N, CA, C, O and the ligand as a Tripos MOL2 file, in Angstrom:
@<TRIPOS>MOLECULE
protein
  225   223    57     0     0
PROTEIN
NO_CHARGES

@<TRIPOS>ATOM
      1 N           0.8340   -1.2660    0.1120 N.3       1 MET1
      2 CA         -0.0510    0.0960   -0.1320 C.3       1 MET1
      3 C           0.9360    1.2770   -0.1080 C.2       1 MET1
      4 O           2.0460    1.2550    0.4230 O.2       1 MET1
      5 N           0.4200    2.2260   -0.7050 N.am      2 TYR2
      6 CA          1.3990    3.4840   -0.8310 C.3       2 TYR2
      7 C           0.4850    4.8140   -0.5160 C.2       2 TYR2
      8 O          -0.7450    4.8630   -0.5250 O.2       2 TYR2
      9 N           1.2710    5.7220   -0.2780 N.am      3 CYS3
     10 CA          0.4870    7.0040    0.0920 C.3       3 CYS3
     11 C           0.1860    7.4800   -1.2930 C.2       3 CYS3
     12 O           1.0040    7.5140   -2.2120 O.2       3 CYS3
     13 N          -1.2500    7.8950   -1.3630 N.am      4 PRO4
     14 CA         -1.7830    8.2600   -2.4830 C.3       4 PRO4
     15 C          -1.2380    9.8170   -2.7530 C.2       4 PRO4
     16 O          -1.5970   10.2570   -3.8450 O.2       4 PRO4
     17 N          -0.5740   10.5620   -2.0840 N.am      5 TYR5
     18 CA         -0.1970   11.6910   -2.0440 C.3       5 TYR5
     19 C           1.0530   11.7820   -2.6440 C.2       5 TYR5
     20 O           1.1870   12.3620   -3.7210 O.2       5 TYR5
     21 N           2.3220   11.0760   -1.8370 N.am      6 CYS6
     22 CA          3.6620   11.2910   -2.1330 C.3       6 CYS6
     23 C           4.1910    9.8280   -2.4320 C.2       6 CYS6
     24 O           5.3910    9.6010   -2.5890 O.2       6 CYS6
     25 N           3.3090    8.9470   -2.4930 N.am      7 GLY7
     26 CA          3.9060    7.5560   -2.7920 C.3       7 GLY7
     27 C           4.7390    6.7360   -2.0200 C.2       7 GLY7
     28 O           5.2750    5.6980   -2.4060 O.2       7 GLY7
     29 N           4.8250    7.2670   -0.8710 N.am      8 ASP8
     30 CA          5.8520    6.5950    0.2610 C.3       8 ASP8
     31 C           5.0340    5.3010    0.6450 C.2       8 ASP8
     32 O           3.8420    5.1400    0.3840 O.2       8 ASP8
     33 N           5.7840    4.4740    1.2520 N.am      9 GLU9
     34 CA          5.3930    3.1690    1.8760 C.3       9 GLU9
     35 C           4.9790    3.1770    3.1810 C.2       9 GLU9
     36 O           4.2350    2.3010    3.6210 O.2       9 GLU9
     37 N           5.4710    4.2540    3.9630 N.am     10 ASP10
     38 CA          5.5440    4.3790    5.3090 C.3      10 ASP10
     39 C           4.2860    4.6430    5.9360 C.2      10 ASP10
     40 O           4.2050    5.6820    6.5910 O.2      10 ASP10
     41 N           3.3250    3.9180    5.8580 N.am     11 LEU11
     42 CA          1.9350    4.1460    6.2070 C.3      11 LEU11
     43 C           1.5500    3.3720    7.4490 C.2      11 LEU11
     44 O           1.8690    2.1860    7.5300 O.2      11 LEU11
     45 N           0.9380    3.9240    8.3420 N.am     12 ARG12
     46 CA          0.6830    3.2370    9.6510 C.3      12 ARG12
     47 C          -0.8770    3.7950   10.0320 C.2      12 ARG12
     48 O          -1.4010    4.8370    9.6400 O.2      12 ARG12
     49 N          -1.4230    2.7900   10.8960 N.am     13 PRO13
     50 CA         -2.7900    3.3460   11.2570 C.3      13 PRO13
     51 C          -2.8320    4.2810   12.1880 C.2      13 PRO13
     52 O          -2.1860    4.2870   13.2360 O.2      13 PRO13
     53 N          -3.9240    5.4260   11.6470 N.am     14 HIS14
     54 CA         -3.9130    6.6700   12.6030 C.3      14 HIS14
     55 C          -4.6770    6.5770   13.6520 C.2      14 HIS14
     56 O          -5.8570    6.2270   13.6840 O.2      14 HIS14
     57 N          -3.8370    6.9690   14.7130 N.am     15 GLU15
     58 CA         -4.3150    6.9820   16.2410 C.3      15 GLU15
     59 C          -4.7530    8.4290   16.6460 C.2      15 GLU15
     60 O          -4.0460    9.4350   16.5840 O.2      15 GLU15
     61 N          -6.0080    8.3510   17.0570 N.am     16 ASP16
     62 CA         -6.5380    9.8080   17.4710 C.3      16 ASP16
     63 C          -5.8570   10.4440   18.5010 C.2      16 ASP16
     64 O          -6.0090    9.9600   19.6230 O.2      16 ASP16
     65 N          -5.1530   11.4040   18.3810 N.am     17 ALA17
     66 CA         -4.4400   11.9220   19.5590 C.3      17 ALA17
     67 C          -5.0730   12.5400   20.8760 C.2      17 ALA17
     68 O          -4.5720   12.6940   21.9910 O.2      17 ALA17
     69 N          -6.3140   12.8400   20.3970 N.am     18 ARG18
     70 CA         -7.4610   13.4260   21.3390 C.3      18 ARG18
     71 C          -7.6500   12.4670   22.5770 C.2      18 ARG18
     72 O          -7.6280   12.8580   23.7440 O.2      18 ARG18
     73 N          -7.8320   11.2040   22.1870 N.am     19 GLY19
     74 CA         -8.0480   10.0950   23.1670 C.3      19 GLY19
     75 C          -6.8870   10.0620   24.0860 C.2      19 GLY19
     76 O          -7.0220   10.1920   25.3020 O.2      19 GLY19
     77 N          -5.7210    9.8840   23.4860 N.am     20 ALA20
     78 CA         -4.6460    9.8040   24.2660 C.3      20 ALA20
     79 C          -4.3780   10.9400   25.3880 C.2      20 ALA20
     80 O          -3.9040   10.7050   26.5000 O.2      20 ALA20
     81 N          -4.7480   12.1700   24.9220 N.am     21 ALA21
     82 CA         -4.4730   13.3660   25.7600 C.3      21 ALA21
     83 C          -5.5270   13.4600   27.0140 C.2      21 ALA21
     84 O          -5.3020   13.9700   28.1110 O.2      21 ALA21
     85 N          -6.7090   12.8490   26.5770 N.am     22 ALA22
     86 CA         -7.6820   12.7150   27.6620 C.3      22 ALA22
     87 C          -7.4440   11.3500   28.7070 C.2      22 ALA22
     88 O          -8.3470   10.8910   29.4070 O.2      22 ALA22
     89 N          -6.0850   10.8220   28.6620 N.am     23 GLY23
     90 CA         -6.0660    9.5320   29.6560 C.3      23 GLY23
     91 C          -6.4820    8.3250   29.0680 C.2      23 GLY23
     92 O          -6.1860    7.2450   29.5790 O.2      23 GLY23
     93 N          -7.1730    8.4200   27.9890 N.am     24 GLN24
     94 CA         -7.7560    7.0080   27.5800 C.3      24 GLN24
     95 C          -6.9930    6.4470   26.6480 C.2      24 GLN24
     96 O          -6.0070    7.0680   26.2520 O.2      24 GLN24
     97 N          -7.2690    5.3130   26.1830 N.am     25 ALA25
     98 CA         -6.3260    4.4360   25.2060 C.3      25 ALA25
     99 C          -6.6770    5.1930   23.9370 C.2      25 ALA25
    100 O          -7.7340    5.7580   23.6570 O.2      25 ALA25
    101 N          -5.4570    5.0700   23.1650 N.am     26 PRO26
    102 CA         -5.4610    5.8880   21.7370 C.3      26 PRO26
    103 C          -6.6940    5.1090   20.9980 C.2      26 PRO26
    104 O          -6.7010    3.8800   21.0690 O.2      26 PRO26
    105 N          -7.6260    5.7090   20.3670 N.am     27 GLN27
    106 CA         -8.4480    5.0570   19.4630 C.3      27 GLN27
    107 C          -8.1570    5.0840   18.1840 C.2      27 GLN27
    108 O          -7.9770    6.1960   17.6890 O.2      27 GLN27
    109 N          -8.0430    3.9670   17.3820 N.am     28 THR28
    110 CA         -7.7170    3.8620   16.1280 C.3      28 THR28
    111 C          -8.8920    4.2520   15.2270 C.2      28 THR28
    112 O          -9.8670    3.5160   15.0700 O.2      28 THR28
    113 N          -8.7310    5.5940   14.5720 N.am     29 ALA29
    114 CA         -9.8260    5.9510   13.7400 C.3      29 ALA29
    115 C         -10.0980    4.8440   12.7440 C.2      29 ALA29
    116 O          -9.1160    4.3020   12.2360 O.2      29 ALA29
    117 N         -11.4240    4.4060   12.3720 N.am     30 PRO30
    118 CA        -11.7120    3.4110   11.4510 C.3      30 PRO30
    119 C         -10.9930    3.8960    9.8770 C.2      30 PRO30
    120 O         -11.3420    4.9430    9.3320 O.2      30 PRO30
    121 N         -10.1930    3.1780    9.4110 N.am     31 GLY31
    122 CA         -9.8470    3.1130    7.8870 C.3      31 GLY31
    123 C          -8.8700    4.5380    7.8810 C.2      31 GLY31
    124 O          -8.6220    4.9990    6.7660 O.2      31 GLY31
    125 N          -8.3880    5.1510    8.9150 N.am     32 ALA32
    126 CA         -7.4100    6.3970    8.7640 C.3      32 ALA32
    127 C          -6.2230    5.6770    8.8390 C.2      32 ALA32
    128 O          -6.0490    4.7140    9.5870 O.2      32 ALA32
    129 N          -5.2560    6.2250    7.9230 N.am     33 TRP33
    130 CA         -3.9320    6.1770    7.8890 C.3      33 TRP33
    131 C          -3.0680    7.3900    7.8490 C.2      33 TRP33
    132 O          -3.4170    8.4650    7.3620 O.2      33 TRP33
    133 N          -1.9580    7.1480    8.3760 N.am     34 GLU34
    134 CA         -1.0190    8.2550    8.4120 C.3      34 GLU34
    135 C           0.0580    8.0740    7.7850 C.2      34 GLU34
    136 O           0.6440    7.0340    8.0840 O.2      34 GLU34
    137 N           0.6640    8.8990    6.8040 N.am     35 CYS35
    138 CA          1.8580    9.0800    6.3460 C.3      35 CYS35
    139 C           3.0300    9.3600    6.8120 C.2      35 CYS35
    140 O           3.2620   10.5680    6.7880 O.2      35 CYS35
    141 N           3.8360    8.7330    7.2140 N.am     36 ARG36
    142 CA          5.1740    9.2590    7.8490 C.3      36 ARG36
    143 C           6.0490   10.2310    7.1700 C.2      36 ARG36
    144 O           6.8720   10.9900    7.6830 O.2      36 ARG36
    145 N           5.7550   10.0900    6.0180 N.am     37 SER37
    146 CA          6.8190   10.7870    4.9330 C.3      37 SER37
    147 C           6.2100   12.2200    4.7260 C.2      37 SER37
    148 O           6.9460   13.1970    4.8600 O.2      37 SER37
    149 N           5.0580   12.3510    4.4460 N.am     38 CYS38
    150 CA          4.5100   13.6380    4.1740 C.3      38 CYS38
    151 C           3.5340   14.1050    5.1770 C.2      38 CYS38
    152 O           3.0470   15.2190    4.9850 O.2      38 CYS38
    153 N           3.0970   13.3030    6.4200 N.am     39 ALA39
    154 CA          2.5770   13.6680    7.5970 C.3      39 ALA39
    155 C           0.8770   13.9000    7.0920 C.2      39 ALA39
    156 O           0.1430   14.6770    7.7030 O.2      39 ALA39
    157 N           0.5380   13.3160    6.2200 N.am     40 ARG40
    158 CA         -0.7430   13.4170    5.7960 C.3      40 ARG40
    159 C          -1.6390   12.3620    6.3080 C.2      40 ARG40
    160 O          -1.2740   11.1910    6.1940 O.2      40 ARG40
    161 N          -2.7450   12.6380    6.8480 N.am     41 VAL41
    162 CA         -3.6870   11.4990    7.2280 C.3      41 VAL41
    163 C          -5.0100   11.5910    6.3890 C.2      41 VAL41
    164 O          -5.8210   12.5060    6.2460 O.2      41 VAL41
    165 N          -4.9300   10.1980    5.8410 N.am     42 PHE42
    166 CA         -5.9530   10.0080    5.0910 C.3      42 PHE42
    167 C          -7.0470    8.8440    5.5830 C.2      42 PHE42
    168 O          -6.8370    8.2820    6.6570 O.2      42 PHE42
    169 N          -8.1650    8.5060    4.8200 N.am     43 SER43
    170 CA         -8.8520    7.6270    5.3460 C.3      43 SER43
    171 C          -9.0860    6.4600    4.1980 C.2      43 SER43
    172 O          -9.2680    6.9900    3.1020 O.2      43 SER43
    173 N          -9.1240    5.2980    4.1590 N.am     44 VAL44
    174 CA         -9.6800    4.2640    3.2690 C.3      44 VAL44
    175 C         -10.8370    4.0280    3.6890 C.2      44 VAL44
    176 O         -10.9780    3.9840    4.9110 O.2      44 VAL44
    177 N         -11.7650    3.8540    3.0020 N.am     45 ARG45
    178 CA        -13.2520    3.6220    3.4430 C.3      45 ARG45
    179 C         -13.8800    2.4180    2.4150 C.2      45 ARG45
    180 O         -13.8770    2.4780    1.1850 O.2      45 ARG45
    181 N         -14.3010    1.5500    3.0680 N.am     46 PHE46
    182 CA        -15.1510    0.3650    2.4010 C.3      46 PHE46
    183 C         -16.6550    0.7750    2.1040 C.2      46 PHE46
    184 O         -17.5120    0.7940    2.9880 O.2      46 PHE46
    185 N         -16.9290    1.1460    0.5930 N.am     47 ILE47
    186 CA        -18.1750    1.4570    0.5100 C.3      47 ILE47
    187 C         -19.2750    0.4900    0.0460 C.2      47 ILE47
    188 O         -20.4670    0.7020    0.2670 O.2      47 ILE47
    189 N         -18.8460   -0.4930   -0.5550 N.am     48 GLY48
    190 CA        -19.5790   -1.7580   -0.6970 C.3      48 GLY48
    191 C         -19.2760   -2.6810   -1.7540 C.2      48 GLY48
    192 O         -18.1450   -2.6280   -2.2370 O.2      48 GLY48
    193 N         -19.9980   -3.4120   -2.1360 N.am     49 LEU49
    194 CA        -19.5300   -4.3550   -3.1970 C.3      49 LEU49
    195 C         -20.3380   -3.8840   -4.3570 C.2      49 LEU49
    196 O         -21.3790   -3.2500   -4.1830 O.2      49 LEU49
    197 N         -19.8940   -4.1720   -5.4970 N.am     50 LEU50
    198 CA        -20.3930   -4.1840   -6.9030 C.3      50 LEU50
    199 C         -21.6140   -5.0570   -7.0320 C.2      50 LEU50
    200 O         -21.4560   -6.2600   -6.8230 O.2      50 LEU50
    201 N         -23.0110   -4.5340   -7.4020 N.am     51 ALA51
    202 CA        -24.1500   -5.4730   -7.6610 C.3      51 ALA51
    203 C         -23.6250   -6.4270   -8.9280 C.2      51 ALA51
    204 O         -23.0810   -5.9320   -9.9150 O.2      51 ALA51
    205 N         -23.8210   -7.6220   -8.7980 N.am     52 PRO52
    206 CA        -24.0540   -8.3120   -9.7770 C.3      52 PRO52
    207 C         -24.7270   -7.9860  -11.0780 C.2      52 PRO52
    208 O         -25.9330   -7.7420  -11.1040 O.2      52 PRO52
    209 N         -23.8830   -7.9730  -12.3020 N.am     53 VAL53
    210 CA        -24.2740   -7.5150  -13.3200 C.3      53 VAL53
    211 C         -25.2060   -8.4590  -14.2610 C.2      53 VAL53
    212 O         -24.7190   -9.3680  -14.9330 O.2      53 VAL53
    213 N         -26.7580   -8.1210  -14.2410 N.am     54 VAL54
    214 CA        -27.6100   -9.0960  -14.7220 C.3      54 VAL54
    215 C         -27.6030   -8.7250  -16.0280 C.2      54 VAL54
    216 O         -27.7920   -7.5420  -16.3120 O.2      54 VAL54
    217 N         -27.4160   -9.5410  -16.8690 N.am     55 ALA55
    218 CA        -27.7840   -9.4680  -18.3920 C.3      55 ALA55
    219 C         -29.1110   -9.6190  -18.6440 C.2      55 ALA55
    220 O         -29.7920  -10.4800  -18.0870 O.2      55 ALA55
    221 N         -29.5340   -8.8350  -19.4500 N.am     56 ARG56
    222 CA        -30.8670   -8.6580  -19.8760 C.3      56 ARG56
    223 C         -31.0680   -8.6560  -21.4930 C.2      56 ARG56
    224 O         -32.1910   -8.5090  -21.9750 O.2      56 ARG56
    225 ZN          2.6870   10.4480    1.8980 Zn       57 ZN57
@<TRIPOS>BOND
     1     1     2 1
     2     2     3 1
     3     3     4 2
     4     3     5 am
     5     5     6 1
     6     6     7 1
     7     7     8 2
     8     7     9 am
     9     9    10 1
    10    10    11 1
    11    11    12 2
    12    11    13 am
    13    13    14 1
    14    14    15 1
    15    15    16 2
    16    15    17 am
    17    17    18 1
    18    18    19 1
    19    19    20 2
    20    19    21 am
    21    21    22 1
    22    22    23 1
    23    23    24 2
    24    23    25 am
    25    25    26 1
    26    26    27 1
    27    27    28 2
    28    27    29 am
    29    29    30 1
    30    30    31 1
    31    31    32 2
    32    31    33 am
    33    33    34 1
    34    34    35 1
    35    35    36 2
    36    35    37 am
    37    37    38 1
    38    38    39 1
    39    39    40 2
    40    39    41 am
    41    41    42 1
    42    42    43 1
    43    43    44 2
    44    43    45 am
    45    45    46 1
    46    46    47 1
    47    47    48 2
    48    47    49 am
    49    49    50 1
    50    50    51 1
    51    51    52 2
    52    51    53 am
    53    53    54 1
    54    54    55 1
    55    55    56 2
    56    55    57 am
    57    57    58 1
    58    58    59 1
    59    59    60 2
    60    59    61 am
    61    61    62 1
    62    62    63 1
    63    63    64 2
    64    63    65 am
    65    65    66 1
    66    66    67 1
    67    67    68 2
    68    67    69 am
    69    69    70 1
    70    70    71 1
    71    71    72 2
    72    71    73 am
    73    73    74 1
    74    74    75 1
    75    75    76 2
    76    75    77 am
    77    77    78 1
    78    78    79 1
    79    79    80 2
    80    79    81 am
    81    81    82 1
    82    82    83 1
    83    83    84 2
    84    83    85 am
    85    85    86 1
    86    86    87 1
    87    87    88 2
    88    87    89 am
    89    89    90 1
    90    90    91 1
    91    91    92 2
    92    91    93 am
    93    93    94 1
    94    94    95 1
    95    95    96 2
    96    95    97 am
    97    97    98 1
    98    98    99 1
    99    99   100 2
   100    99   101 am
   101   101   102 1
   102   102   103 1
   103   103   104 2
   104   103   105 am
   105   105   106 1
   106   106   107 1
   107   107   108 2
   108   107   109 am
   109   109   110 1
   110   110   111 1
   111   111   112 2
   112   111   113 am
   113   113   114 1
   114   114   115 1
   115   115   116 2
   116   115   117 am
   117   117   118 1
   118   118   119 1
   119   119   120 2
   120   119   121 am
   121   121   122 1
   122   122   123 1
   123   123   124 2
   124   123   125 am
   125   125   126 1
   126   126   127 1
   127   127   128 2
   128   127   129 am
   129   129   130 1
   130   130   131 1
   131   131   132 2
   132   131   133 am
   133   133   134 1
   134   134   135 1
   135   135   136 2
   136   135   137 am
   137   137   138 1
   138   138   139 1
   139   139   140 2
   140   139   141 am
   141   141   142 1
   142   142   143 1
   143   143   144 2
   144   143   145 am
   145   145   146 1
   146   146   147 1
   147   147   148 2
   148   147   149 am
   149   149   150 1
   150   150   151 1
   151   151   152 2
   152   151   153 am
   153   153   154 1
   154   154   155 1
   155   155   156 2
   156   155   157 am
   157   157   158 1
   158   158   159 1
   159   159   160 2
   160   159   161 am
   161   161   162 1
   162   162   163 1
   163   163   164 2
   164   163   165 am
   165   165   166 1
   166   166   167 1
   167   167   168 2
   168   167   169 am
   169   169   170 1
   170   170   171 1
   171   171   172 2
   172   171   173 am
   173   173   174 1
   174   174   175 1
   175   175   176 2
   176   175   177 am
   177   177   178 1
   178   178   179 1
   179   179   180 2
   180   179   181 am
   181   181   182 1
   182   182   183 1
   183   183   184 2
   184   183   185 am
   185   185   186 1
   186   186   187 1
   187   187   188 2
   188   187   189 am
   189   189   190 1
   190   190   191 1
   191   191   192 2
   192   191   193 am
   193   193   194 1
   194   194   195 1
   195   195   196 2
   196   195   197 am
   197   197   198 1
   198   198   199 1
   199   199   200 2
   200   199   201 am
   201   201   202 1
   202   202   203 1
   203   203   204 2
   204   203   205 am
   205   205   206 1
   206   206   207 1
   207   207   208 2
   208   207   209 am
   209   209   210 1
   210   210   211 1
   211   211   212 2
   212   211   213 am
   213   213   214 1
   214   214   215 1
   215   215   216 2
   216   215   217 am
   217   217   218 1
   218   218   219 1
   219   219   220 2
   220   219   221 am
   221   221   222 1
   222   222   223 1
   223   223   224 2
@<TRIPOS>SUBSTRUCTURE
     1 MET1         2 RESIDUE 1 A MET
     2 TYR2         6 RESIDUE 1 A TYR
     3 CYS3        10 RESIDUE 1 A CYS
     4 PRO4        14 RESIDUE 1 A PRO
     5 TYR5        18 RESIDUE 1 A TYR
     6 CYS6        22 RESIDUE 1 A CYS
     7 GLY7        26 RESIDUE 1 A GLY
     8 ASP8        30 RESIDUE 1 A ASP
     9 GLU9        34 RESIDUE 1 A GLU
    10 ASP10       38 RESIDUE 1 A ASP
    11 LEU11       42 RESIDUE 1 A LEU
    12 ARG12       46 RESIDUE 1 A ARG
    13 PRO13       50 RESIDUE 1 A PRO
    14 HIS14       54 RESIDUE 1 A HIS
    15 GLU15       58 RESIDUE 1 A GLU
    16 ASP16       62 RESIDUE 1 A ASP
    17 ALA17       66 RESIDUE 1 A ALA
    18 ARG18       70 RESIDUE 1 A ARG
    19 GLY19       74 RESIDUE 1 A GLY
    20 ALA20       78 RESIDUE 1 A ALA
    21 ALA21       82 RESIDUE 1 A ALA
    22 ALA22       86 RESIDUE 1 A ALA
    23 GLY23       90 RESIDUE 1 A GLY
    24 GLN24       94 RESIDUE 1 A GLN
    25 ALA25       98 RESIDUE 1 A ALA
    26 PRO26      102 RESIDUE 1 A PRO
    27 GLN27      106 RESIDUE 1 A GLN
    28 THR28      110 RESIDUE 1 A THR
    29 ALA29      114 RESIDUE 1 A ALA
    30 PRO30      118 RESIDUE 1 A PRO
    31 GLY31      122 RESIDUE 1 A GLY
    32 ALA32      126 RESIDUE 1 A ALA
    33 TRP33      130 RESIDUE 1 A TRP
    34 GLU34      134 RESIDUE 1 A GLU
    35 CYS35      138 RESIDUE 1 A CYS
    36 ARG36      142 RESIDUE 1 A ARG
    37 SER37      146 RESIDUE 1 A SER
    38 CYS38      150 RESIDUE 1 A CYS
    39 ALA39      154 RESIDUE 1 A ALA
    40 ARG40      158 RESIDUE 1 A ARG
    41 VAL41      162 RESIDUE 1 A VAL
    42 PHE42      166 RESIDUE 1 A PHE
    43 SER43      170 RESIDUE 1 A SER
    44 VAL44      174 RESIDUE 1 A VAL
    45 ARG45      178 RESIDUE 1 A ARG
    46 PHE46      182 RESIDUE 1 A PHE
    47 ILE47      186 RESIDUE 1 A ILE
    48 GLY48      190 RESIDUE 1 A GLY
    49 LEU49      194 RESIDUE 1 A LEU
    50 LEU50      198 RESIDUE 1 A LEU
    51 ALA51      202 RESIDUE 1 A ALA
    52 PRO52      206 RESIDUE 1 A PRO
    53 VAL53      210 RESIDUE 1 A VAL
    54 VAL54      214 RESIDUE 1 A VAL
    55 ALA55      218 RESIDUE 1 A ALA
    56 ARG56      222 RESIDUE 1 A ARG
    57 ZN57       225 GROUP 0 **** ****
């Protein structure tokens, strides 16, 4: 998996820093990744499955 912005491979799951600041366990935002190269945080979201194409 590569960063869609800079193409680097150093991607890690993004942990929400607000939870850690409040003394709670860091929450991993669903689908969020952070690039350690360009410091961008982006999300990869599963939308759904393609419906089977029905021939008519
Ligand atoms: Zn990047």
